[in-house]
NUNUZA-953369 format. One record per residue (C-alpha): residue number from 1; residue in one letter; x, y, z. Coordinates in steps of 0.02 Angstrom, whole numbers, plus 50000, padded with zeros to 5 digits. Layout:
# NUNUZA-953369
(rec NUM; 'a'; (X; Y; Z))
...
//
This chain:
# NUNUZA-953369
(rec 1; 'm'; (45236; 48778; 42346))
(rec 2; 't'; (45415; 48720; 42319))
(rec 3; 'a'; (45516; 48617; 42444))
(rec 4; 'e'; (45624; 48773; 42471))
(rec 5; 'a'; (45469; 48873; 42520))
(rec 6; 'r'; (45407; 48740; 42637))
(rec 7; 'v'; (45570; 48742; 42735))
(rec 8; 'f'; (45541; 48927; 42773))
(rec 9; 's'; (45365; 48897; 42839))
(rec 10; 't'; (45329; 48978; 43008))
(rec 11; 'r'; (45186; 48865; 43061))
(rec 12; 'r'; (45187; 48808; 43243))
(rec 13; 't'; (45222; 48624; 43196))
(rec 14; 'w'; (45358; 48590; 43068))
(rec 15; 'k'; (45430; 48443; 42976))
(rec 16; 'a'; (45618; 48450; 42967))
(rec 17; 'a'; (45692; 48475; 42793))
(rec 18; 'v'; (45829; 48375; 42709))
(rec 19; 'v'; (46003; 48449; 42733))
(rec 20; 'i'; (46181; 48387; 42707))
(rec 21; 't'; (46195; 48240; 42826))
(rec 22; 't'; (46380; 48212; 42854))
(rec 23; 'a'; (46524; 48316; 42912))
(rec 24; 'a'; (46613; 48269; 42751))
(rec 25; 'g'; (46469; 48344; 42654))
(rec 26; 'l'; (46488; 48506; 42749))
(rec 27; 'l'; (46674; 48511; 42709))
(rec 28; 'l'; (46640; 48484; 42525))
(rec 29; 'a'; (46517; 48628; 42525))
(rec 30; 's'; (46644; 48744; 42606))
(rec 31; 'g'; (46778; 48684; 42485))
(rec 32; 'c'; (46689; 48774; 42343))
(rec 33; 'q'; (46718; 48942; 42428))
(rec 34; 's'; (46863; 49058; 42405))
(rec 35; 'p'; (47013; 49011; 42516))
(rec 36; 't'; (47031; 49190; 42578))
(rec 37; 'a'; (47061; 49210; 42764))
(rec 38; 'p'; (46906; 49244; 42872))
(rec 39; 't'; (46876; 49416; 42942))
(rec 40; 'p'; (46889; 49440; 43132))
(rec 41; 'a'; (46699; 49441; 43142))
(rec 42; 'q'; (46690; 49279; 43043))
(rec 43; 'a'; (46824; 49199; 43151))
(rec 44; 'a'; (46718; 49239; 43304))
(rec 45; 'q'; (46574; 49140; 43233))
(rec 46; 'g'; (46540; 48965; 43308))
(rec 47; 'a'; (46421; 48828; 43263))
(rec 48; 'n'; (46338; 48844; 43434))
(rec 49; 'g'; (46274; 49021; 43452))
(rec 50; 'a'; (46372; 49106; 43312))
(rec 51; 'q'; (46341; 49290; 43282))
(rec 52; 's'; (46333; 49360; 43107))
(rec 53; 'a'; (46451; 49501; 43065))
(rec 54; 'a'; (46304; 49592; 42989))
(rec 55; 's'; (46180; 49560; 43129))
(rec 56; 't'; (46168; 49550; 43318))
(rec 57; 't'; (46046; 49402; 43305))
(rec 58; 't'; (46116; 49239; 43375))
(rec 59; 'i'; (46056; 49058; 43361))
(rec 60; 't'; (46100; 48930; 43494))
(rec 61; 'f'; (46079; 48742; 43493))
(rec 62; 'e'; (46043; 48612; 43627))
(rec 63; 'p'; (46132; 48490; 43625))
(rec 64; 'a'; (46281; 48597; 43581))
(rec 65; 's'; (46364; 48566; 43415))
(rec 66; 'n'; (46494; 48426; 43406))
(rec 67; 't'; (46419; 48338; 43559))
(rec 68; 's'; (46430; 48148; 43562))
(rec 69; 'd'; (46346; 48009; 43662))
(rec 70; 'v'; (46185; 48109; 43680))
(rec 71; 'r'; (46046; 48012; 43767))
(rec 72; 'p'; (45887; 47989; 43664))
(rec 73; 'n'; (45778; 48074; 43795))
(rec 74; 't'; (45887; 48230; 43794))
(rec 75; 'p'; (45783; 48386; 43751))
(rec 76; 'v'; (45825; 48457; 43580))
(rec 77; 's'; (45797; 48643; 43553))
(rec 78; 'v'; (45850; 48791; 43447))
(rec 79; 'v'; (45839; 48970; 43513))
(rec 80; 'a'; (45853; 49134; 43421))
(rec 81; 'q'; (45903; 49291; 43518))
(rec 82; 'g'; (45877; 49461; 43442))
(rec 83; 'g'; (45775; 49389; 43299))
(rec 84; 't'; (45644; 49259; 43252))
(rec 85; 'l'; (45661; 49083; 43183))
(rec 86; 't'; (45594; 49045; 43010))
(rec 87; 's'; (45650; 48864; 42989))
(rec 88; 'v'; (45728; 48722; 43089))
(rec 89; 'a'; (45782; 48557; 43012))
(rec 90; 'v'; (45847; 48410; 43115))
(rec 91; 'v'; (45895; 48264; 43004))
(rec 92; 'd'; (45986; 48101; 43041))
(rec 93; 'a'; (46111; 48013; 42928))
(rec 94; 'k'; (45970; 47912; 42845))
(rec 95; 'g'; (45871; 48067; 42799))
(rec 96; 'r'; (45739; 48045; 42936))
(rec 97; 't'; (45673; 48207; 43007))
(rec 98; 'l'; (45633; 48255; 43186))
(rec 99; 'd'; (45469; 48345; 43210))
(rec 100; 'g'; (45458; 48498; 43322))
(rec 101; 't'; (45355; 48648; 43373))
(rec 102; 'l'; (45388; 48835; 43376))
(rec 103; 'd'; (45333; 48941; 43523))
(rec 104; 'g'; (45221; 49093; 43509))
(rec 105; 's'; (45364; 49216; 43501))
(rec 106; 'q'; (45445; 49115; 43360))
(rec 107; 't'; (45609; 49117; 43454))
(rec 108; 'r'; (45617; 48938; 43521))
(rec 109; 'w'; (45596; 48775; 43426))
(rec 110; 't'; (45578; 48615; 43529))
(rec 111; 'a'; (45584; 48435; 43466))
(rec 112; 'a'; (45419; 48342; 43486))
(rec 113; 's'; (45488; 48165; 43494))
(rec 114; 'p'; (45643; 48077; 43564))
(rec 115; 'l'; (45803; 48049; 43467))
(rec 116; 'l'; (45854; 47882; 43394))
(rec 117; 'v'; (46004; 47792; 43467))
(rec 118; 'a'; (46169; 47768; 43373))
(rec 119; 'q'; (46131; 47909; 43250))
(rec 120; 'h'; (46216; 48066; 43184))
(rec 121; 'y'; (46106; 48221; 43173))
(rec 122; 'n'; (46130; 48382; 43075))
(rec 123; 'v'; (46035; 48538; 43126))
(rec 124; 't'; (46002; 48686; 43011))
(rec 125; 'a'; (45916; 48841; 43081))
(rec 126; 'k'; (45864; 48997; 42988))
(rec 127; 'a'; (45808; 49162; 43063))
(rec 128; 'v'; (45781; 49344; 43022))
(rec 129; 'd'; (45841; 49492; 43123))
(rec 130; 'p'; (45733; 49646; 43160))
(rec 131; 'k'; (45792; 49725; 42998))
(rec 132; 'g'; (45737; 49575; 42895))
(rec 133; 'a'; (45911; 49508; 42860))
(rec 134; 'a'; (45920; 49318; 42847))
(rec 135; 'i'; (46036; 49216; 42957))
(rec 136; 'e'; (46075; 49030; 42942))
(rec 137; 'r'; (46172; 48921; 43065))
(rec 138; 't'; (46212; 48735; 43072))
(rec 139; 'a'; (46260; 48612; 43208))
(rec 140; 'f'; (46285; 48425; 43224))
(rec 141; 'f'; (46286; 48296; 43363))
(rec 142; 's'; (46277; 48107; 43385))
(rec 143; 't'; (46179; 47994; 43502))
(rec 144; 'f'; (46254; 47852; 43600))
(rec 145; 'k'; (46249; 47669; 43551))
(rec 146; 'p'; (46161; 47564; 43685))
(rec 147; 'k'; (46213; 47390; 43737))
(rec 148; 'g'; (46044; 47325; 43681))
(rec 149; 't'; (45874; 47383; 43615))
(rec 150; 'l'; (45711; 47337; 43701))
(rec 151; 'k'; (45579; 47258; 43590))
(rec 152; 't'; (45403; 47199; 43630))
(rec 153; 's'; (45296; 47049; 43584))
(rec 154; 'i'; (45112; 47081; 43617))
(rec 155; 's'; (44960; 46969; 43632))
(rec 156; 'p'; (44826; 46978; 43568))
(rec 157; 'l'; (44874; 47018; 43390))
(rec 158; 's'; (44811; 47178; 43314))
(rec 159; 'g'; (44645; 47160; 43223))
(rec 160; 's'; (44593; 47003; 43316))
(rec 161; 't'; (44429; 46968; 43407))
(rec 162; 'm'; (44453; 46899; 43583))
(rec 163; 'g'; (44338; 46844; 43722))
(rec 164; 'v'; (44307; 46959; 43870))
(rec 165; 'g'; (44431; 46863; 43978))
(rec 166; 'm'; (44582; 46892; 43867))
(rec 167; 'p'; (44720; 46987; 43959))
(rec 168; 'v'; (44843; 47099; 43868))
(rec 169; 'i'; (45015; 47018; 43877))
(rec 170; 'v'; (45176; 47112; 43837))
(rec 171; 'r'; (45339; 47015; 43833))
(rec 172; 'f'; (45510; 47097; 43818))
(rec 173; 'n'; (45669; 47032; 43736))
(rec 174; 'k'; (45776; 47111; 43873))
(rec 175; 't'; (45766; 47125; 44062))
(rec 176; 'v'; (45671; 47278; 44121))
(rec 177; 't'; (45737; 47354; 44282))
(rec 178; 'd'; (45648; 47522; 44270))
(rec 179; 'r'; (45474; 47450; 44269))
(rec 180; 'a'; (45391; 47616; 44306))
(rec 181; 'a'; (45468; 47702; 44154))
(rec 182; 'v'; (45412; 47562; 44039))
(rec 183; 'e'; (45239; 47549; 44117))
(rec 184; 'r'; (45209; 47735; 44087))
(rec 185; 'g'; (45237; 47703; 43902))
(rec 186; 'l'; (45103; 47567; 43891))
(rec 187; 'v'; (44931; 47645; 43880))
(rec 188; 'v'; (44769; 47545; 43865))
(rec 189; 't'; (44603; 47624; 43818))
(rec 190; 's'; (44432; 47555; 43777))
(rec 191; 'r'; (44278; 47633; 43701))
(rec 192; 'k'; (44176; 47578; 43850))
(rec 193; 'p'; (44262; 47637; 44010))
(rec 194; 'a'; (44331; 47493; 44115))
(rec 195; 'a'; (44449; 47512; 44262))
(rec 196; 'g'; (44607; 47410; 44236))
(rec 197; 'a'; (44791; 47401; 44278))
(rec 198; 'w'; (44959; 47325; 44230))
(rec 199; 's'; (45040; 47194; 44341))
(rec 200; 'w'; (45216; 47128; 44317))
(rec 201; 'i'; (45236; 46940; 44303))
(rec 202; 's'; (45426; 46951; 44288))
(rec 203; 'd'; (45563; 47070; 44228))
(rec 204; 't'; (45522; 47019; 44050))
(rec 205; 'e'; (45331; 47009; 44054))
(rec 206; 'v'; (45187; 47121; 44108))
(rec 207; 'h'; (44998; 47091; 44094))
(rec 208; 'y'; (44849; 47209; 44088))
(rec 209; 'r'; (44672; 47162; 44139))
(rec 210; 'p'; (44517; 47257; 44191))
(rec 211; 'k'; (44453; 47243; 44368))
(rec 212; 'h'; (44313; 47139; 44296))
(rec 213; 'y'; (44303; 47064; 44122))
(rec 214; 'w'; (44314; 47172; 43966))
(rec 215; 'p'; (44149; 47250; 43911))
(rec 216; 'a'; (44061; 47150; 43776))
(rec 217; 'n'; (44065; 47213; 43596))
(rec 218; 'd'; (44204; 47336; 43633))
(rec 219; 'k'; (44364; 47397; 43550))
(rec 220; 'i'; (44525; 47399; 43652))
(rec 221; 't'; (44682; 47495; 43601))
(rec 222; 'i'; (44859; 47468; 43668))
(rec 223; 'd'; (44973; 47615; 43631))
(rec 224; 'v'; (45157; 47571; 43649))
(rec 225; 'r'; (45250; 47735; 43672))
(rec 226; 'l'; (45424; 47677; 43722))
(rec 227; 'r'; (45535; 47771; 43599))
(rec 228; 'g'; (45673; 47852; 43699))
(rec 229; 'v'; (45632; 47758; 43860))
(rec 230; 'q'; (45775; 47682; 43960))
(rec 231; 'a'; (45721; 47509; 44019))
(rec 232; 's'; (45880; 47463; 44112))
(rec 233; 'k'; (46064; 47504; 44115))
(rec 234; 'k'; (46121; 47527; 43934))
(rec 235; 'i'; (45954; 47457; 43869))
(rec 236; 'w'; (45840; 47579; 43780))
(rec 237; 's'; (45680; 47562; 43680))
(rec 238; 'm'; (45651; 47643; 43512))
(rec 239; 'e'; (45477; 47571; 43486))
(rec 240; 'n'; (45311; 47659; 43457))
(rec 241; 'r'; (45163; 47560; 43393))
(rec 242; 't'; (44977; 47531; 43417))
(rec 243; 'i'; (44881; 47368; 43439))
(rec 244; 't'; (44691; 47353; 43433))
(rec 245; 'f'; (44572; 47209; 43461))
(rec 246; 'k'; (44385; 47185; 43483))
(rec 247; 't'; (44276; 47087; 43603))
(rec 248; 'p'; (44120; 46992; 43549))
(rec 249; 'a'; (43972; 46948; 43660))
(rec 250; 'a'; (44026; 46902; 43837))
(rec 251; 'm'; (44036; 46712; 43848))
(rec 252; 'v'; (44061; 46649; 44027))
(rec 253; 's'; (44036; 46463; 44062))
(rec 254; 't'; (44033; 46385; 44234))
(rec 255; 'v'; (44085; 46204; 44264))
(rec 256; 'd'; (44014; 46133; 44426))
(rec 257; 'v'; (44111; 45972; 44455))
(rec 258; 'a'; (43996; 45924; 44600))
(rec 259; 'r'; (43837; 45941; 44498))
(rec 260; 'h'; (43917; 45878; 44336))
(rec 261; 't'; (43852; 46028; 44237))
(rec 262; 'l'; (43917; 46162; 44121))
(rec 263; 't'; (43811; 46321; 44124))
(rec 264; 'v'; (43840; 46431; 43972))
(rec 265; 'r'; (43799; 46617; 43986))
(rec 266; 'r'; (43808; 46747; 43850))
(rec 267; 'n'; (43796; 46928; 43908))
(rec 268; 'g'; (43733; 46862; 44074))
(rec 269; 't'; (43591; 46759; 44002))
(rec 270; 'v'; (43592; 46570; 44022))
(rec 271; 'l'; (43593; 46488; 43851))
(rec 272; 'r'; (43607; 46306; 43902))
(rec 273; 'v'; (43648; 46192; 44048))
(rec 274; 'v'; (43753; 46049; 43979))
(rec 275; 'p'; (43778; 45879; 44066))
(rec 276; 'i'; (43966; 45848; 44083))
(rec 277; 't'; (44096; 45736; 44162))
(rec 278; 's'; (44257; 45802; 44237))
(rec 279; 'g'; (44415; 45733; 44320))
(rec 280; 'k'; (44404; 45576; 44426))
(rec 281; 'a'; (44503; 45542; 44586))
(rec 282; 'g'; (44688; 45564; 44553))
(rec 283; 'f'; (44652; 45671; 44400))
(rec 284; 'l'; (44541; 45807; 44471))
(rec 285; 't'; (44495; 45954; 44362))
(rec 286; 'r'; (44576; 46112; 44429))
(rec 287; 'n'; (44467; 46240; 44516))
(rec 288; 'g'; (44474; 46422; 44462))
(rec 289; 't'; (44441; 46546; 44322))
(rec 290; 'k'; (44517; 46492; 44157))
(rec 291; 'v'; (44523; 46567; 43984))
(rec 292; 'v'; (44507; 46476; 43818))
(rec 293; 'l'; (44685; 46467; 43747))
(rec 294; 'e'; (44660; 46367; 43587))
(rec 295; 'k'; (44524; 46292; 43477))
(rec 296; 'h'; (44547; 46125; 43387))
(rec 297; 'v'; (44419; 46042; 43276))
(rec 298; 'l'; (44518; 45882; 43307))
(rec 299; 'k'; (44653; 45860; 43438))
(rec 300; 'v'; (44760; 45705; 43463))
(rec 301; 'm'; (44776; 45679; 43650))
(rec 302; 'd'; (44915; 45564; 43708))
(rec 303; 's'; (44927; 45538; 43897))
(rec 304; 'a'; (45114; 45507; 43881))
(rec 305; 't'; (45134; 45696; 43860))
(rec 306; 'v'; (45062; 45723; 44035))
(rec 307; 'g'; (45158; 45586; 44123))
(rec 308; 'i'; (45048; 45432; 44093))
(rec 309; 'p'; (45155; 45314; 43988))
(rec 310; 'k'; (45106; 45167; 43880))
(rec 311; 'g'; (45072; 45014; 43985))
(rec 312; 'd'; (44992; 45115; 44125))
(rec 313; 'p'; (44809; 45066; 44155))
(rec 314; 'd'; (44762; 45249; 44131))
(rec 315; 'y'; (44858; 45270; 43968))
(rec 316; 'y'; (44758; 45338; 43821))
(rec 317; 'k'; (44784; 45406; 43647))
(rec 318; 'l'; (44627; 45476; 43568))
(rec 319; 'd'; (44569; 45584; 43423))
(rec 320; 'v'; (44465; 45711; 43518))
(rec 321; 'p'; (44341; 45819; 43421))
(rec 322; 'y'; (44295; 46001; 43458))
(rec 323; 'a'; (44423; 46032; 43592))
(rec 324; 'l'; (44446; 46198; 43684))
(rec 325; 'r'; (44611; 46209; 43781))
(rec 326; 'v'; (44599; 46299; 43949))
(rec 327; 't'; (44767; 46255; 44032))
(rec 328; 'w'; (44943; 46231; 43967))
(rec 329; 's'; (44954; 46070; 44066))
(rec 330; 'g'; (44823; 45989; 43956))
(rec 331; 'e'; (44647; 46023; 44018))
(rec 332; 'f'; (44518; 46042; 43879))
(rec 333; 'v'; (44331; 46062; 43864))
(rec 334; 'h'; (44284; 45942; 43724))
(rec 335; 'a'; (44168; 45813; 43649))
(rec 336; 'a'; (44178; 45644; 43737))
(rec 337; 'p'; (44056; 45526; 43650))
(rec 338; 'w'; (44136; 45378; 43742))
(rec 339; 's'; (44074; 45442; 43912))
(rec 340; 't'; (43896; 45498; 43874))
(rec 341; 'a'; (43826; 45370; 43999))
(rec 342; 'n'; (43919; 45459; 44140))
(rec 343; 'q'; (43890; 45639; 44086))
(rec 344; 'g'; (43782; 45728; 44213))
(rec 345; 'l'; (43808; 45586; 44337))
(rec 346; 'a'; (43991; 45549; 44375))
(rec 347; 'n'; (44167; 45615; 44349))
(rec 348; 'v'; (44268; 45488; 44249))
(rec 349; 's'; (44393; 45590; 44145))
(rec 350; 'h'; (44579; 45621; 44166))
(rec 351; 'g'; (44548; 45804; 44205))
(rec 352; 'c'; (44459; 45869; 44050))
(rec 353; 'v'; (44277; 45922; 44042))
(rec 354; 'g'; (44184; 45806; 43924))
(rec 355; 'm'; (44011; 45820; 43846))
(rec 356; 's'; (43907; 45748; 43706))
(rec 357; 'l'; (43960; 45778; 43525))
(rec 358; 's'; (43809; 45887; 43487))
(rec 359; 'n'; (43837; 45997; 43640))
(rec 360; 'a'; (44023; 46011; 43602))
(rec 361; 'i'; (43989; 46067; 43422))
(rec 362; 'w'; (43863; 46196; 43485))
(rec 363; 'l'; (43985; 46266; 43614))
(rec 364; 'f'; (44134; 46262; 43494))
(rec 365; 'n'; (44042; 46369; 43366))
(rec 366; 'l'; (43998; 46500; 43497))
(rec 367; 't'; (44171; 46510; 43575))
(rec 368; 'h'; (44313; 46633; 43546))
(rec 369; 'i'; (44489; 46620; 43614))
(rec 370; 'g'; (44484; 46725; 43772))
(rec 371; 'd'; (44312; 46666; 43828))
(rec 372; 'v'; (44297; 46623; 44012))
(rec 373; 'v'; (44276; 46449; 44086))
(rec 374; 'k'; (44257; 46450; 44274))
(rec 375; 'v'; (44272; 46286; 44370))
(rec 376; 'i'; (44193; 46275; 44543))
(rec 377; 'n'; (44178; 46146; 44683))
(rec 378; 's'; (44342; 46057; 44647))
(rec 379; 'p'; (44471; 46036; 44787))
(rec 380; 'r'; (44616; 46049; 44664))
(rec 381; 't'; (44686; 46226; 44639))
(rec 382; 'l'; (44738; 46300; 44473))
(rec 383; 'e'; (44923; 46344; 44472))
(rec 384; 'p'; (44974; 46525; 44428))
(rec 385; 'g'; (45031; 46534; 44247))
(rec 386; 'n'; (44949; 46370; 44197))
(rec 387; 'g'; (44853; 46461; 44061))
(rec 388; 'y'; (44790; 46640; 44072))
(rec 389; 't'; (44762; 46635; 44260))
(rec 390; 'd'; (44758; 46823; 44292))
(rec 391; 'w'; (44576; 46821; 44348))
(rec 392; 'n'; (44619; 46714; 44499))
(rec 393; 'v'; (44724; 46855; 44574))
(rec 394; 'p'; (44624; 46967; 44694))
(rec 395; 'w'; (44612; 47145; 44629))
(rec 396; 'k'; (44708; 47222; 44774))
(rec 397; 't'; (44847; 47097; 44748))
(rec 398; 'w'; (44846; 47131; 44561))
(rec 399; 'l'; (44872; 47317; 44591))
(rec 400; 'k'; (45024; 47281; 44699))
(rec 401; 'g'; (45106; 47210; 44543))
(rec 402; 's'; (45101; 47381; 44460))
(rec 403; 'a'; (45265; 47478; 44462))
(rec 404; 'l'; (45174; 47643; 44473))
(rec 405; 'h'; (45081; 47605; 44635))
(rec 406; 's'; (44944; 47723; 44582))
(rec 407; 'g'; (44793; 47609; 44589))
(rec 408; 'a'; (44690; 47558; 44440))
(rec 409; 'a'; (44713; 47652; 44279))
(rec 410; 't'; (44548; 47690; 44194))
(rec 411; 'a'; (44528; 47635; 44015))
(rec 412; 'v'; (44433; 47783; 43945))
(rec 413; 's'; (44335; 47815; 43788))
(rec 414; 's'; (44446; 47850; 43640))
//
């Protein structure tokens, strides 16, 4: 089938065909015609709803031809009256086509996706009247240029494997004032159903987490469907994309600072109870549910970076092996061969959780970023935002951070 034949296809879903994309191009095409004066019937023809001198069939456009500053979420349609449509092509100045669908009567074509901002569009529609005569009409319009375009930065990265405690984090390059409109365009699904919801951290950041942890050995999909969404005054998004990540076995470790133990569970089964030491007086380990942020085979830890300068009795600078970061302020779970005599008996660290080298290697090899480390029986509270602290927010409070106020969205099987 030729490209010409494809344009005349009457299937319900069409791809727009390439047409002349500038007004200048249209003028050049008309310049090849005879300069004779138009007939009265021809003079009555208009780009928006023109009637052929040989037919009573009309074609109308929405937006009307020669319209400017059209919003990207404006419905685009072409309607034939007294005939049926055979082809509709909506093409921007870069040759990109706008998909659309034809209704059952073949008289109305409707665009299936939003327009792009700051673009010129040409529309070509073809129809036949009841006698089989062909009619063709054209129109053009332009969309407005926004003050700024909303873009997203999403964690985790697509294709990654993350522990069951990893929240979905979406950051925006511009301030979002219409949170509800943006939230509707962010859809999370999982193969294993898990109730979850978005909660706004600020006007430039929103997080998604399940009510409980993610199911183990699952696949999670984040569909960003923000093309044509107005985020704030003069700020629009043109972005559609999909992010997927997987979860491994559910690794949840519990640090009991009173008992000096680390209990490691995988899929609910206790694998090992490890003797540990945690923060001493003045440097207490923070209580709360934490998530592994980083993994380092070797991490240089300099207390000057956390406010303990050289010359202070508590100053240290160490090469620390097999370190798992759990807070941005500098708490790690790591090997501490220098404190093995105290592990299981006393808390002597500057806030980190230390264990023997062999236990640290074992835990390091089992751990993914996003795994859960829960600290109990410490009087010191974990600060919001000091790591991935979403799990410390009660579920009812978390739902209040949603702009839709519709309760938990269910992540359903895809």
